[in-house]
N, C-alpha and C positions, 0 to 999 in steps of 0.2 A: 750323496753319491750321484755322479753324473750317469745318464743312460749310455749304454754301449752303442757306439756309432758305426760298428762294422757292418751291420745289416743295411744301414742307409747308404754307406759308401759302396757296398757291393751292388745295391740296387741302382745307384747312379752309374756305376761302371757297366752293368748289364744293359742299361738304357743306352749308354753311349755306344756299346758294342753293337746293339741292334741297329742304331742309326748308321754306324759305319758299315755294317754288313749290307744294309739297304743301298747305300751310296756305291759300294764296290759292286754289288749285283747290277745296279744301273749302269755302271761303267762297262761291265762285261756284256750286258744286253745291248749296249750301243757301240760295241767294238767295230762294227761295220758301217756305222752311220757317218756320212761325210760331215766334216767340220765339227764333230762332237768333241768337246773339251773334257778330258778326264777330271774328276773331282775327288776330293777327300775331305774328311772332317778334321777339325783341330785335334791335336793330340790330347789324350785324357788328362795328362798332367796339367796342361794349360786350362782345361775346363775345371779341374779340381782346384787349381789355384784361385780361380775367379768365382767359386761358389761360396755359399754361406755356411759351410761345415765348420763348426766351432770345436776347438781343442778343449779338452777337459782341463780345468785349472782348479787344483785343490789348495793352492797356496797363493797369496796375493802377489808374490814375485814371479809367478809363472807367466810366460808369454801368452798374449791373447791377440787375435786378429779379428777384425770385422771386415769380411769380404762380401762383395755383392754377388747375388746369384746370376748365373750365366745360362744362356740357351745352349743346349747340347747340339742342336741341329745346324749350327753355323758351318757353312761349307766354303772352302777356298779352292781356287784353281791350282793345278800343278804346272809349274813353269819350266822345270828342268827335264821334261820328257820329250823325246824325239817326235817330231810331227811327221805323220805319214803323208803320202802324196794326196790323199783325199782330204787332208787338213785335220784328220783325227789324231788325238793325242793318247788314246788308250793303248797301253802295253799289256797284253793278256798275261804275260809271265808275271809281271808285277802285281796285277790284280789278283791272280791266283795265289801268289805268295801272301798278299794281304788277307785274303779269305782264309788261308790256313792259319795265319797268326791270330785272326779274330776267333777262329774255332778253338785254338789252344788257350787264348785268354779267357774265353767263356768257360771252358772246362776248368781252368784254374780258379776262376771266380766262384763257380758253383761248388767246386771241391772245398774251397776255404770256408764257404758258408756252411756246407754240410758238416765239416769237422768242428767248426765253432758251435754249431747247433748241438752236436753230440756232446761237446764239453759242457755246455750249459745244462743239458738234460742230466748228465752225470752228477753235476753239483746239486741240482734240484732233488734228485732221487735220494741222495745220501743225507 
C-alpha cells in the first residue's frame, strides 16, 4: 500500500502560500516606492505539475509520471498592470484581493488537513 500523499501536498501548498503572502506583502510595502515593479509567484498548479509528487499505482496499467522538483520561490513580473506616474506598478486593490484569497486558501488547506487527520484517528481508534 502506498503512503498517503495528502499531508505532503498540503505542506507544499502551505509553503507556496507563505511565499506568495511574502511577495504580496512586499508589493504592498513598496506601494509608494518609485519605479517598483509588482511581483507575483507562479500559480500553485504549475508548481504542482513540475514537482516530483508521484501518483499511487496499484496496477501496471495505471498512469505514472516522473516529474522534476521545482523551486516554489520563482517570481515573475506583472505586465498587464497600469503603470502610475512614478513608474510603480502596484495596485493596492489587487494586492489586497490577493491577500484575502491567500488567507482563504490557507484556511481551506488547514481545514482539509484537520478533517483528514480526524478521519485517520477515527480509523485507528476502532
